[in-house]
C-alpha positions as CSV (number, residue, x, y, z in Angstrom):
1,X,100.3,110.8,326.8
2,X,102.4,111.6,329.9
3,X,105.1,109.2,328.7
4,X,105.5,111.0,325.4
5,X,105.9,114.3,327.2
6,X,108.6,112.8,329.4
7,X,110.5,111.4,326.3
8,X,110.3,114.8,324.7
9,X,111.6,116.5,327.8
10,X,114.6,114.1,327.9
11,X,115.5,115.2,324.4
12,X,115.6,118.8,325.4
13,X,119.3,119.9,325.0
14,X,119.6,121.5,328.4
15,X,118.5,118.4,330.2
16,X,120.6,116.2,328.0
17,X,123.6,118.3,328.9
18,X,122.9,118.3,332.6
19,X,122.3,114.6,333.0
20,X,124.5,113.1,330.3
21,X,125.8,109.6,331.0
22,X,123.2,108.9,333.7
23,X,124.6,111.4,336.3
24,X,124.2,115.1,336.9
25,X,126.7,117.5,335.3
26,X,127.1,121.3,335.5
27,X,126.6,121.8,331.7
28,X,129.9,123.6,331.2
29,X,132.2,120.8,329.9
30,X,132.2,118.5,326.9
31,X,128.6,117.7,327.5
32,X,127.7,121.3,326.4
33,X,129.3,120.8,323.0
34,X,127.5,119.8,319.8
35,X,129.1,117.3,317.4
36,X,129.9,120.2,315.1
37,X,131.6,122.1,317.9
38,X,133.7,119.0,318.8
39,X,134.8,118.7,315.2
40,X,136.1,122.3,315.1
41,X,139.9,123.0,315.3
42,X,142.2,125.9,315.3
43,X,142.4,127.8,312.0
44,X,146.2,127.4,312.2
45,X,146.2,123.7,312.9
46,X,148.9,122.0,310.8
47,X,150.2,125.4,309.6
48,X,153.9,126.4,309.5
49,X,154.9,129.3,311.6
50,X,157.6,132.0,310.9
51,X,158.9,134.4,313.5
52,X,158.8,138.0,312.4
53,X,158.9,141.6,313.7
54,X,155.9,144.0,313.5
55,X,156.3,146.5,310.6
56,X,155.0,149.5,312.4
57,X,156.5,151.8,315.0
58,X,160.0,150.4,315.5
59,X,159.6,149.0,319.0
60,X,160.3,145.6,317.5
61,X,157.4,143.5,318.8
62,X,157.7,139.9,317.9
63,X,155.0,138.3,315.7
64,X,154.2,134.7,314.7
65,X,153.1,134.4,311.1
66,X,151.1,131.3,310.4
67,X,151.1,130.1,306.7
68,X,150.2,127.1,304.6
69,X,150.9,126.5,301.0
70,X,152.1,130.0,300.3
71,X,149.0,131.6,301.9
72,X,149.1,133.7,305.1
73,X,146.6,132.4,307.6
74,X,147.1,134.5,310.7
75,X,149.5,136.8,312.6
76,X,149.6,137.0,316.3
77,X,152.0,138.2,319.0
78,X,155.0,136.1,319.9
79,X,155.0,135.1,323.6
80,X,158.8,134.4,323.3
81,X,159.6,137.9,322.3
82,X,161.5,139.7,325.1
83,X,160.1,143.0,323.9
84,X,156.4,142.4,323.7
85,X,155.9,139.0,325.4
86,X,153.1,138.1,323.0
87,X,151.2,141.4,323.1
88,X,150.6,143.7,320.1
89,X,149.1,147.2,319.8
90,X,146.0,147.6,317.6
91,X,148.2,148.3,314.5
92,X,150.3,145.3,315.0
93,X,147.3,143.1,315.6
94,X,145.9,144.3,312.2
95,X,149.1,143.2,310.4
96,X,147.3,140.3,308.7
97,X,144.8,142.7,307.1
98,X,147.7,144.9,306.0
99,X,149.0,142.0,303.9
100,X,145.8,140.3,302.8
101,X,143.4,143.2,302.2
102,X,141.9,143.1,298.6
103,X,142.5,146.8,298.2
104,X,146.3,146.5,298.9
105,X,148.4,147.9,296.1
106,X,150.9,145.4,294.8
107,X,152.1,147.2,291.6
108,X,154.0,150.5,291.2
109,X,151.6,153.3,290.2
110,X,152.9,156.5,288.6
111,X,151.2,159.8,287.9
112,X,153.1,161.9,285.4
113,X,153.3,165.6,285.9
114,X,150.0,167.3,285.0
115,X,148.4,164.0,284.4
116,X,144.9,163.3,285.8
117,X,145.2,159.6,286.2
118,X,147.6,156.9,287.5
119,X,149.3,154.3,285.3
120,X,151.0,151.1,286.4
121,X,154.7,150.7,285.5
122,X,157.1,147.8,286.1
123,X,159.1,147.9,289.3
124,X,162.4,147.9,287.4
125,X,161.3,151.0,285.5
126,X,160.3,152.8,288.7
127,X,163.6,152.0,290.4
128,X,165.6,153.2,287.3
129,X,163.5,156.5,287.3
130,X,164.2,157.1,291.0
131,X,168.0,156.4,290.6
132,X,168.2,158.7,287.6
133,X,166.4,161.5,289.4
134,X,168.5,161.1,292.5
135,X,171.8,161.3,290.5
136,X,170.4,164.3,288.5
137,X,169.4,166.2,291.6
138,X,172.7,165.4,293.2
139,X,174.7,166.6,290.2
140,X,172.6,169.8,289.8
141,X,172.7,170.8,293.4
142,X,176.1,169.6,294.6
143,X,177.9,172.1,296.8
144,X,181.7,171.5,296.9
145,X,182.7,174.5,299.1
146,X,180.9,177.0,301.2
147,X,182.6,180.1,302.7
148,X,186.0,178.6,301.6
149,X,185.4,175.4,303.6
150,X,184.8,172.0,301.9
151,X,181.3,170.8,302.5
152,X,180.7,168.3,299.7
153,X,176.9,167.9,300.1
154,X,173.5,168.4,298.6
155,X,170.4,169.7,300.3
156,X,168.1,168.7,297.4
157,X,167.7,165.1,298.4
158,X,166.3,163.7,301.7
159,X,165.8,160.3,303.1
160,X,163.1,159.2,305.6
161,X,163.8,155.6,306.8
162,X,161.3,153.1,308.1
163,X,161.1,152.5,311.7
164,X,161.3,148.7,311.2
165,X,165.0,148.8,310.4
166,X,167.4,147.8,313.2
167,X,170.3,149.9,314.4
168,X,172.8,148.2,312.1
169,X,170.7,148.8,309.0
170,X,170.1,152.5,310.0
171,X,173.8,152.9,310.5
172,X,174.6,151.6,307.0
173,X,171.9,153.7,305.4
174,X,173.2,156.8,307.1
175,X,176.8,156.1,305.9
176,X,175.5,155.4,302.3
177,X,173.4,158.5,302.1
178,X,175.6,161.0,303.9
179,X,179.1,159.7,302.9
180,X,178.2,158.2,299.5
181,X,175.6,160.6,298.2
182,X,176.3,163.7,300.3
183,X,172.8,164.0,301.7
184,X,172.4,166.1,304.8
185,X,168.7,165.5,305.4
186,X,168.5,161.9,306.7
187,X,165.9,161.0,309.3
188,X,163.8,158.1,310.5
189,X,160.1,157.6,310.9
190,X,160.6,156.7,314.6
191,X,161.6,160.3,315.3
192,X,158.4,161.8,313.9
């Protein structure tokens, strides 16, 4: 009877961890792991990694995007980034969900004037509509002169750029929209 009790006591996981291999251990190393735990691996094991930049505020924090077979697995801060050194704010840390959430819209939605519901339209059609409306607004509101001085601009069109663009991209957009289209209301999300 006493021998059976002792055998059962030796099978108790705590004692098995503390005296594994015939000598006493502290129970915090490999002896504390179950076979299932030993078989676990990182979720990004054998995944490819791409360096990226966080799409939020415009600081330019570096991110590592882990992917396998066309599927995004995880996004984390890039320790090699001179800006963020591997840290991300709460928004940057949630970038994975931004891209993989089942509620994310992936098609262009349009609600016609006075309509009560949205309809999906092809991207090409949406881009053509935007271009047509920009040119029509520019044509209709173009100001060639004001008080006898040439101004050549329109105040009917504005552009609000994303903060994830770098300085060179913002410079080119400013030149295109002010010099090319005559827009005077050009700003960037980072200023708001």
